[in-house]
Steps between C-alpha positions, in 0.01 A plus 500: 500500500663828391610753776530873452861600557386848602238432759542124542140429426414156362284486197330183341621555140744686280227698343381621837862579584524733189162666592622550847828660379307729275228612749686478836849633384485643148201721570625598843697816561709574189866549602815499304730213606819710424409837663247658733243593233151387590139601467479478132307299234631176354567661150684786663713272713575283203621804297699623812693172511577477137632852486661572846634158585610346161846441639366331820305253284818377319674425818574139638177364608674288772541818705303528819171693471376709793132590505433877554143456608407392853140390448493337154699411184460586130524217265549578134360259241615520138237665288477705170487875515141493377392256764262616773459402859197279571375318796563169323844355423606464139621147520640509145727791576605335824606194302694709253687656783586154635636391170697824462723411793718181536352271757587182670370170341207494747370832390330371188181453699453870542534495861791745525460802714532814262593780729696820413630731772391260770499641855461278806279565787611777737795591269690164529799480268540175314748389234298374183639320212369631161602519129536811286189628338417320169252750346410865522190704433461757221548786734831375627392365834686198593341263746714310752386147532619319802410145590517382855580141508433288790572139564362272777583136541278451796244684703732552794749684270225716363386602845853581604543722185163667579615582852836632378326718234265639762784565741690677225197725436460555874869613545547719206341824613604813307229693681732507803777752421823425685875482465549132410511430124487159339828418306313295250190716427388850557317423817564728797410370858479672833568183691828332463355161598243516232763596246714200600206253451418670168851447369488132621195455287692648199770235555240227549319598186811491289590153635156359448478656150814311375327154582137570444483634146264223383128469524226729396242704675240230416686241692548736790143579509410125502608488870314808611214498751248629244392807705340794304635763737770568760457631853742768595633586843611863581787572728391720786828685514580585134171409311673241284265228366595137530355197349499283797490520882853338533646754269341782694634341832853488360479861381373628836762311690761671288348840601510393869853366487636818329303714735640322806841504380506868419306596796721324766770753492261797494299352785807458725609842412153646570477320829836619606405854403161473687675380812753778484230758465302357789811500724565861406136591585511323820827658602353842406187422708707394802706816487181715465349316801811545704502871416148542586547309833791728587303805429198385695720404791659847496152647499401290797808585693432882434131452585578314828802728595767239441697676229761657745360848443516594869266470786316739740792741566607543145149553365422757779819699410420482132146625550615785724753606250248499226266716718794751556569526127130554427483774758251313727765483785763748613855364548488561882182282548680241272794480742275502799277206378804307393654524852176386652481206268858399571434520872187288468674235295782495765261444778280255302177675609254646265501885510111506512455751218254290312321378817136590579375404854146500662311354194323210675353718780383745235339211303319382821362845551393532145300174505339598834370832344361354176521205262150402541517257202747283711362221704847415652850649499811340624829704537852379580713628792657844476724506193718771353498566129838510318506657151764430227773782502738621233743233598272202444235624256405223247649207701450552877140399564590168664732672737250769587234250580735311722567835679120531545479155649784565741343838608190297613698221666704749700187622676414152627643366827554143378744627234714708726801296401499666161714812438339804643533713197404431135804421279592691185476327169877418487475361848195278399718373206770412751248319726383286197863412419543400855199274485650330195827467687305300769373260222158653439368462144810383324332499161382855530853598609645352186262697285656819639859360516480532874527878469241784544703788653597763240227375241144592414386144504128436562397283792185289546316282739764236547759763592267652752438152646874418522585833682212451748607144562853622577348753744316206685170631365248227401347570158291321249496518115164440327502485123183569302655351184196529275170699476211345689214728368350624168702761316838377641415621847603355831205482741686235706764756576240736651344222703833399648578868595156516660570195702848626601343823655169371621642183674672689788212772529232243553680316795365717778180612346212298363385789270806695375456878499464683175853649504783299650849631553693166537849433652608319192782619272434588132531239230773510238332472147722408200416477128692535175690827496370659828414432868270670744390464862150394611408721799114429508185345352149632437188284480221683327135471595443292188778258607773617261849514633765781451857522587668799651868541358797713590699560173870597520440688180283750671683815606514611861303821417208291363502253793469801747157571356364214696572683824273777391121452532445699179721307277480166659212387279715535183783326641303197638339469153850469347588238769198275416570199276188291390543152338483641156790729567746205593522295172858386484551132423667432836519649855711414801449615854728489804334503837667530845379241748735552812851410599726204444679303756873430415400146401234600277716773341764235423233264360352764274849608367566133407169454342532829307740319268194370324261791591138401470208730528136424586318501174130620461323338329 
């Protein structure tokens, strides 16, 4: 059964083969086999070849022919100039063409394939044996007649030739432009592995052509499968069409092998570069994090007075010098105040310039005269108010609240062992360092590098507890570590303060009076960034509770307004703090409960190494 050498289609007879050549290939896109001319009629192309390529027609027909078309081939069949193209094949003219060219003995049956300018599928280059043209038309067009001879002694040999031919068509891909040229034809490949297999097919074709020059296309067609059509398989990577799945698999494997071989070096280089870039990015991030951490640490040191910028004395001198330069203080007054400050620092006693006394008695009288909206009022024992001065402004609130607490303890008989006078801020710093030296709160001491004197370091509830313990004063720390009411409020804190004041007042009376002046010392109240002293509690008629606070930030002139009946209302209103006014995340209180025996003192100092506070809730 004849097989078309152009598209490999099997046809039942030679007549249908001729019809197939005429309809499927001759009447396809007209293109010159010697140049890039295309898109013309049959007669125009015939005239073009006879005039422009007369020398190429006379060349040796054993040369390799490369198809210039990528989709179809143009087959030229010998005709007279006056012949016209029809849909039917002129069998007589085909026979004349067959006789005009020398054929092998087996070609007398008219089974020879008459193809001129043959091009293989997908531009495959094949070396074809043909004889010089034997006749010419009247207009001078010479038709090249090439006969493709095939021989097959057995079906297995024919199948092998078919696979070899399909493989040759698959590997020869002029569509891919590259830098690998075939030394035996004009094929240019992009892949060196495909070119290598293409050249091997050239060599194999030459070796087989020497021993298989016998047989006809009729004998070859006798072993064919008799199919009327051929299924094609398209490569998903280069769109090449293959005749069988095995050929397609071999072709795709070549793609993958070449891709893996060429990508191995690039992938390792890319991986090395990616790792290098990642390491550089991580190193840069670590450096930025270290720089930000150092900057934040310096800010914290400055904020909490640990930047070695001086303590109480240096800040006082600097502020007085600034007042002199601004004209707010005369030089004589500057020298007088400086001498008084040095004398106070030398004695260790506070100079009393920021102290306001008599406040608790004034508050007691105020509530006796009015405050009709209060059901009960509890006030602590007599306590002096200490305001922040020019020497400790911005960082001395903890020290000033400790001075308020000591001023109240000095008036109580049971605490007569304490120093009679209230110490200055530098002296309070020295007392805390002495407590650390006794072993109290070692963790807190390490945070300050065991040094407070000469600094502007902030102190909190733990430092107050440590210094009270070293003075044999029994104290308790209560930590309200999270809000217990709506809106981030702390109603449990207010309830605890009420229980603190009302517990001692209700011992002797079944019904406590409306206004109670207790003998209890004030409560040290600490929160983030500031501390104050709780000196009383109001309970309104509707049951709401309100704290009364002494704030070190309030100037002495403002606090003296409590002593006047006219201005007391305004100052009491500033001292009131309802639950909605205390909305910090955490609060700590330090409450004094009595004196410690030497054994209790030593036990508390040892236990303060892992200082624990009572947590509510």
